[in-house]
C-alpha positions as CSV (number, residue, x, y, z in Angstrom):
1,M,-5.4,20.9,-8.0
2,A,-2.3,19.3,-7.6
3,S,0.5,20.0,-8.9
4,T,4.5,19.1,-8.8
5,S,7.9,20.3,-8.4
6,T,7.4,20.9,-12.3
7,N,4.8,22.6,-12.0
8,K,2.7,20.1,-14.6
9,Q,-1.6,20.4,-13.3
10,P,-2.9,18.8,-13.0
11,L,-0.6,16.2,-11.6
12,L,-0.6,14.4,-14.9
13,V,2.6,10.9,-14.7
14,D,5.3,11.2,-16.7
15,R,5.1,6.7,-16.4
16,V,3.8,4.7,-15.5
17,F,4.4,1.6,-13.2
18,H,3.1,-1.9,-12.0
19,T,5.4,-3.2,-9.9
20,S,5.2,-7.2,-7.5
21,T,7.3,-7.9,-4.3
22,D,6.7,-11.0,-2.7
23,L,5.3,-10.5,1.1
24,V,7.1,-14.8,1.9
25,G,9.0,-13.4,4.8
26,S,8.6,-9.5,5.2
27,S,7.2,-9.9,8.5
28,V,6.9,-7.8,11.8
29,E,5.9,-9.7,15.0
30,P,2.8,-10.4,15.8
31,G,0.7,-7.5,17.0
32,V,3.1,-4.8,15.7
33,S,1.8,-2.7,13.1
34,V,1.6,0.8,13.9
35,D,4.4,1.4,15.6
36,I,7.5,-1.1,14.3
37,G,9.9,-2.6,15.9
38,G,13.6,-3.4,15.0
39,S,13.0,-6.8,13.8
40,N,11.2,-6.2,11.7
41,S,12.1,-7.8,7.8
42,A,9.2,-5.5,5.5
43,N,9.8,-5.6,1.0
44,L,10.4,-2.9,-0.2
45,V,7.5,-1.7,-2.5
46,L,8.1,1.0,-4.3
47,D,11.0,3.5,-3.7
48,C,11.2,7.3,-5.0
49,T,13.6,8.2,-2.7
50,K,15.6,9.5,-5.9
51,N,12.4,10.7,-7.3
52,D,9.9,13.3,-7.5
53,G,7.6,10.5,-6.0
54,A,4.2,9.0,-7.4
55,V,0.6,8.1,-7.5
56,I,-1.2,4.8,-6.6
57,E,-3.5,4.5,-8.1
58,C,-4.4,0.1,-7.4
59,L,-2.8,-1.4,-4.6
60,Y,-3.9,-5.4,-4.0
61,A,-2.6,-8.5,-2.9
62,V,-2.5,-11.9,-4.8
63,L,-3.4,-15.3,-2.2
64,R,-0.6,-17.8,-2.8
65,Q,-2.5,-20.3,-0.5
66,A,-5.5,-21.1,0.7
67,V,-4.7,-20.8,4.1
68,T,-5.8,-18.0,7.2
69,P,-5.6,-14.2,5.7
70,Y,-2.8,-12.2,6.4
71,A,-2.9,-9.2,7.8
72,V,-1.4,-6.8,5.3
73,Y,0.6,-3.7,6.3
74,L,2.2,-0.5,4.9
75,Y,4.8,2.1,5.9
76,L,6.0,5.5,4.3
77,S,9.7,5.7,4.8
78,S,12.6,8.2,4.4
79,A,15.1,4.9,4.4
80,N,15.6,2.3,0.5
81,D,17.7,0.4,2.6
82,F,16.5,-1.0,5.9
83,L,12.6,0.2,7.6
84,R,13.6,1.6,11.1
85,A,11.1,2.8,13.0
86,S,12.7,5.9,13.5
87,Q,12.7,7.0,10.0
88,S,9.1,5.5,9.1
89,F,5.4,6.0,9.3
90,Y,2.4,3.1,9.4
91,I,-0.4,4.1,6.9
92,G,-2.3,1.7,6.9
93,G,-3.3,-1.9,6.3
94,F,-5.6,-4.5,4.7
95,I,-6.2,-8.2,5.3
96,A,-6.1,-10.1,2.4
97,Q,-8.7,-12.5,1.9
98,D,-11.2,-12.5,-1.3
99,D,-15.0,-11.0,-1.4
100,N,-16.4,-14.4,0.6
101,Q,-13.7,-13.3,3.6
102,A,-11.7,-16.3,2.8
103,A,-8.6,-17.3,1.3
104,T,-8.8,-19.1,-1.7
105,E,-5.1,-18.8,-3.7
106,G,-5.1,-16.9,-6.8
107,A,-8.0,-13.8,-5.5
108,K,-7.2,-10.4,-5.0
109,S,-7.6,-8.9,-1.9
110,Y,-8.3,-4.3,-2.4
111,Y,-6.4,-2.4,-0.1
112,Y,-9.8,0.3,-0.4
113,D,-8.7,2.7,2.8
114,M,-6.2,5.2,0.7
115,P,-6.6,9.1,0.9
116,F,-9.1,10.6,-0.9
117,V,-7.3,13.0,-3.6
118,M,-7.7,16.5,-4.2
119,A,-9.1,15.6,-7.6
120,P,-13.1,15.6,-7.4
121,V,-15.1,13.0,-9.2
122,P,-17.6,15.7,-11.2
123,H,-20.6,14.5,-9.9
124,V,-20.7,11.0,-10.3
125,G,-22.3,9.3,-7.6
126,S,-22.6,12.8,-5.6
127,E,-26.5,13.1,-4.8
128,T,-26.7,9.6,-3.7
129,S,-24.0,8.5,-1.6
130,E,-24.1,7.6,2.1
131,S,-21.3,9.9,3.0
132,S,-20.7,13.6,3.5
133,E,-17.9,13.4,2.4
134,G,-19.5,12.9,-1.9
135,V,-17.3,11.1,-4.2
136,Q,-13.8,11.4,-4.2
137,F,-11.0,10.1,-5.9
138,R,-8.9,7.7,-3.9
139,G,-4.5,7.3,-4.3
140,L,-2.1,6.7,-2.0
141,Y,0.4,9.5,-3.5
142,I,4.4,8.5,-2.0
143,P,6.1,12.1,-1.9
144,K,9.5,12.7,-3.6
145,G,12.2,11.2,-1.1
146,K,10.0,8.8,0.3
147,A,9.7,5.0,0.1
148,L,6.8,2.5,0.2
149,W,6.9,-0.2,2.3
150,A,4.9,-3.9,3.0
151,A,5.2,-6.4,5.4
152,V,2.9,-9.0,7.0
153,E,1.9,-10.1,10.9
154,K,3.0,-13.9,11.9
155,A,0.6,-15.5,12.6
156,S,2.6,-16.5,15.5
157,P,6.5,-15.7,16.6
158,S,7.1,-19.2,14.3
159,D,5.3,-18.7,11.8
160,T,8.0,-18.3,8.6
161,T,5.0,-16.6,6.7
162,T,5.6,-19.2,3.5
163,A,2.3,-18.7,2.5
164,A,2.0,-14.5,2.4
165,P,0.5,-12.7,-0.6
166,I,2.4,-11.3,-3.2
167,L,1.9,-8.2,-3.5
168,H,1.4,-5.3,-6.3
169,A,1.1,-1.8,-6.8
170,Q,-0.1,0.3,-9.9
171,G,-0.1,4.2,-10.6
172,G,2.9,6.4,-12.2
173,Y,6.0,8.3,-11.1
174,F,5.5,11.9,-11.4
């Protein structure tokens, strides 16, 4: 089981959060996702640089307009003022589109590729799972001293990302 700096076992949250950030104007250049450059304009999603950390259980984007889907990229950084290449690491991303593989205004697009957390799901579906990994909870830990940043990929160098989605994160501080 996971624990925190205050020795709570299993991991319990002190206070829950649901935070939102508008990704309009927060962008990275086309073709740049893993190795971010200094010319990015990423948005701070969650700041844990001054507390013990957080766990995100749900991360999703709400589409603003029926336009071309946007690629949403996520980064962990030790800075909370600007996403610098020397202080950040790419942790994943997803395409903001609805389940029909299209962009529909108001549709939600979830980030399903979060890492496995330490607590397994007790005997739920483990026998019928097609994966050899079994069934396990997924979540995104934001460690103490880190911040979660997000940006969308521009469709072209001149793209202003005025139709970029709104990103929501739900979880709790520990």
